[in-house]
Phi, psi and omega in degrees: 000313181295324182293318179291324177296317179296319178296316180296318180295315179296321178296321179293319179295315181296322176297318179296318181290329180287317183283335181265356178294138181292149178290157182292112182234015179278149176225068184296325178292321179292320178300319177295320178297314180300317177299317178298316181294321177297319177298321177296322178294313177302317177300317179297321178293316179298321181276353182079013179282339182245136173278170179298312178299322176297318179298315179299317179296317179294320178295321177296325176297320178293321177295320177300316179299316178298319179295321177296321178293319178297321178294320180296324183277349189300330181267004176094356178212140176255113184284169177298321179295317177296318177297318177298320178294318178295323178294320178298317180295319179291326174296319179294319179296322179295319176297321178297316179299314181299311183300316182290327179286333185252013176277180186281350180283141176215148178283139181256000000 
């Protein structure tokens, strides 16, 4: 009797943990890219490659990317389409950082 009660209780607990576990909403690759991009912006400021207006625009782009990621995660799952869109946004931001760091403007 005790053994069957224990089995039923364990089955109920395992079912509860499976159904209450949050859906996968992590974006570790995007998080790593964001960290890398922020580092590139800081590097550009330290080296004098970015002017203040360029830095402000690039920082606003990073905020936009974080907000887009938060919207994608808001329902508890990031779909394949949302991941592709977030990668596209991160690619655009990466190109902006490269262009601004390598243009003729420099902070004096």
